[in-house]
N, C-alpha and C positions, 0 to 999 in steps of 0.2 A: 503493499499500500504504500503510495507518495508519500513523503513528509509533509504535515502544515506547518506552514510558517506560523506563528504563535502575534508576533507585532511587524510590521513592514511600516519603519520611517518614511515616506516621500518626500522627501527634498528637490529643490528645483530653484531656481529664480522664478520670479512671479512668469504667467504664459509660456511658459515651458511647455504643458501638456499633463501635468500634475494633477489635476482637475479633469481634463478629459480620460485619464489612467485611470481615475477611481470609476470614470463614470463606465468605463467599456469591463473592468473588473467587476463593478455590482450587476449587469446586464450578462455578464459567463452562465451558461449554463452550470450547473456543478459540480458535475462529473469533468467537466473542460477546465475549472479552476483548480479542480483539485489535482486533477493528473498533467495538466503544463502547467501549472504553476504554482503548485504547492501551498493553495488557498483554500480554505474553507470559506463559506459565505461569508463577505466583507461587513464590520462594525465599524463606521467611520467617524476620527473627530479633525478636525481644523480649527485655525487660529484666525482665519478671515473673519467670520463674524464679530467678534470682539472688534476688530481693527472697524467694520464697518459702524459696528454704536456706538467706537468713541469718538469717531468721525461725525457721528450722529450729533453727540452731546455736546460738541464744539459747536457745531451748528445750532442748535437750540442755545445754547449759550450766547452766540454772536447777536443769536437775532434780539434777545434781552437785552442785548448791550452791556455783557458782560465779557471778562477776557476768557479765552480759548485754554484751556485748562491741558489739552494733549497733542496737537500737532500745533506746529506757526500758523497756518492759516488751513484753508478746506484742502490749498495742492501743495502743500510743503510736508516736507517729516516731520517725525515726534519734536516735541520737546525738550525731552529726557529720553535719550538712546536706552537706558537702564528699561523702558519700557516693552522693550525686546523680552527678557524676561517674563515681565508683568504677564505676555501673551503667554509662554510656556506655563506660566503656575495654574492660568486658568484652563489650559488642557491639561495639566495632571490633575486638576479638582475636578475634571468633568471626565475625567479615566477614572479616579477615585470614588465621585459618584456613579459614574457605567456597571464599574466592580458591582458595588453595593445597590444596584436599585437604588438609589436613593430618590425619592421626589418634594418637590416643595409645593405649598399653595399659597404663595406669599398674598398678601394684600395688594400689593403693590411688586408687580415684575421686574419694572423700571430700577425701583428701589432696589430691589436683591441683585441684579446686574451690576446698580453703582455698588452696592456696600462689598461685592466680589470683588471688582474691577480694583477696590480702595486695597482690599484684603492683599489682593497677591502683587500690586504692589508695593505695600507695605515691606512684603518676602524680598523683593529688594533692593530696599532701601531708599523709597519714595515716601517722600510723606506725603499727609492726605492732599486730596486739589480740591476735593467739594464738600467737604465737612463744615468749611465755613461758608457755604451759598445759605444763604438769608430766607425762610421758610417758602414766601411767596414766590420764592423766582424757582427753588425746587420743586413747588406744587404744580409750578407751568411746565418744567422739565418732564416730570414724572408722566403729566397727563400725556403731550406731545409724542412724545416714546414709546407710552405705553403698552399699544397693538402690536407693535415691532418686538417691542420685550417681550411680550404675553408670549404673540409666535415662536420668538428664538428659545424660550424654554419650556412650550410644549412638543416642539424638533427632538430638542435634547431630549425628554422624557419618554419619544416615541424612539428614539433610538437603541433602547436598552433593551436584546434580545431577552429572553428566557433563560438563555445560559452561554455562557462563553465558549461555551466546551465545543472543539472541532471548528470553532471562528476563526477570522483572521482580524485583529484590530490594524484598521489604515491609519496611521497620523501624519497628515499634512500641513509644511509649512515650510516659508521663502527664508531665508536670511542673507546676509549679504555685505558691502562696505561701499565705499566712491568708487566711483571710476578711475582706476589705474592705481590701489593703492597697493602698501608691499604688503607683503604673508612675513608672520600670521596678522591677521584681523587682530588689533585689540578689543575688548571687552570694553563695553557689551555690544560689539558687531556681531555679525558671522555666526556657523554655528559650532564653533571649540565654544562659545560662551552658552548659545541656546540649549545645546544638548545637554550641557552641565547641569540647567534647571530643570531637566524634567526627573521625573522620582526615578528610586532604585527599581521601583515595580516594574514601571516600564523599558529601563534600559538594561536591567537583566535580562529581557527575552528578546529585543526588539535586535533587527537587522536595517539596514539603509540601501533603498532602492532610487538612484540617483535619475536624476530625467538633465540628459544633458544636452543642454543649449548655450551659447553664444552669450554673452549681454545684448551682444548687436541684435541674434536674432530674439531673442525674449523682447526686445524693446520692439522691433518689429511686429508681434505674433499682438502682445501688450494692447498697441493702436490697432490693429486688424480683429480684436476681439473685445472692445470696449463699445457697451451699447449703454450712453449717459444715464436713459430710460429707465436703467433697472442697477443700481449702484450696488446692490446689495446681495447680488444673485454669483453664487460660487462661479458661473462657467461664463460670465458675462459684463463681471467688475471691468473698472481700468486702474491703472494707477497714473497716480500725477506723473509727468516728465521729469520735476526737478526728483522724486523719490524713488523714481527706478535711476538715475545717474548717482546721488547721493548715498541712498541705502541699498542697488542693488546694479551698483555698476560691476562690482565683481563677488565672487564667492569666495570662499575658504576650502569647498571641499577637496580638490586638487592636492592642496596643502595638507590636509588633513591626511590624505590618503597616506603621501609622500611621509608624513612622521612619522607614520605608524611603526612599530617594529615589527608587524606581523603585515604580510604584505596580502592585500584585497581586503582591508579593518579597517577600522577610523577608531582611534581610542579616546577615550571619554572618563577625564579627572573629574570624579563627582561622589561625594557621599562618604570620602576617606579611599575610596577604594578607584581602579581603573577597570572600567569598562570595555570589553573589545568587542565593537558592534562590523560584523560582516557588511561588507557592501560592493552591489553591482551597479554599474553604468547602463540604461536602457537609452541607446544616442538616439535624439531628435533633433538634434544639429540641421540637417536637410527635414523639415517637417514632414512628421508621420501621423500626427494627433489633432489636428484642426477640425476633420470631418468628423471627428467624433463629435462635437458639440450638436450635429445637425440629428435628425430626426432617425431612429435606425434605419428605416427601410429605405432610407437613401445612401448608407455605405456603398461603398462597390468590393465587392468580394476581394478584389488587389490590395485595396487600401488597408480593410481590415488585414489580412494576410502579412503585410509587412509590418503592424503592430503587435500582431500575434507573436509570430515570428521572433522581433525583439525584445518581446517582454520576458517570454519562453527562456529566453538563452538566459535574460538577465535573473531570472529568479530559478532556474533551476542554477546557475551559481552561487546564489543565495543560501538555496536550500542546502548542498555540498559541505558549504563551509561553518552552515551554523551548529558546527559542533566545539564552538569555543568555550571556553571555560573561563568564568570569571577571575580577576587576578585579585588580591589587596596588597596595596601599596604599604 
């Protein structure tokens, strides 16, 4: 019987094809996912919804004449780059809630979301930013965002399977640094920092599937996929150009692979240990995945074959390497 991968970290620059790969995996027949890709039915986590809601908070604050607290503007990067860690802490909390099947019924989904963001930010050293907001502004903010926050919470709860046994958890995020940066990227930029913010319960079981594109191709595809009428969409959201150049002008995955003592792995120092994560690349430098945003009935067999074979090669490699042991520093 094919080895089933427990946790796959799906990493790459924005618009590289990560979300399209997730969609393809989710639509695969179970026997094909198991036999060709070493994957059970997927359960998926992503930090993008939090980025979107942080921008929504800022937009509502600006409409009230209040300072933005997360981003310099609607088209610019984080004010505090430690928020890359905030996002990972939120994903880690989502994972713990998923395992425990923890549900909440707050009086305000927006208030719960804001409190979670503040708590996650505190875990990476950021002082509270919305605690001092006056009651009237807080009420307006919560009302404006309540529908989206409630839908986000409901989707989180609906993602809980009866059991994770036989399933594969797929966690997606993108990290990087300014264009033409020297390696290694300084914390809190890049994968080296963000991977180390993941809980041990994820790192102990994770492998990395890296969707490989150039920064130039990432920017091209980001422009091509952007639908300004659907900014919260996983498949169609756009990243502002300044963010693409400043936060995703390059990434450190190649450096991390070369720096690891074990070929074909990335070493993550966290929680007093070194976690050795197998890594494999799905080469998407020549676009293989954009068609996956279309309705399945429109997919061409030749395009499907190219994606399928490329992913199979990478995941076969990961399954073969996923016999590593945890090393303790």
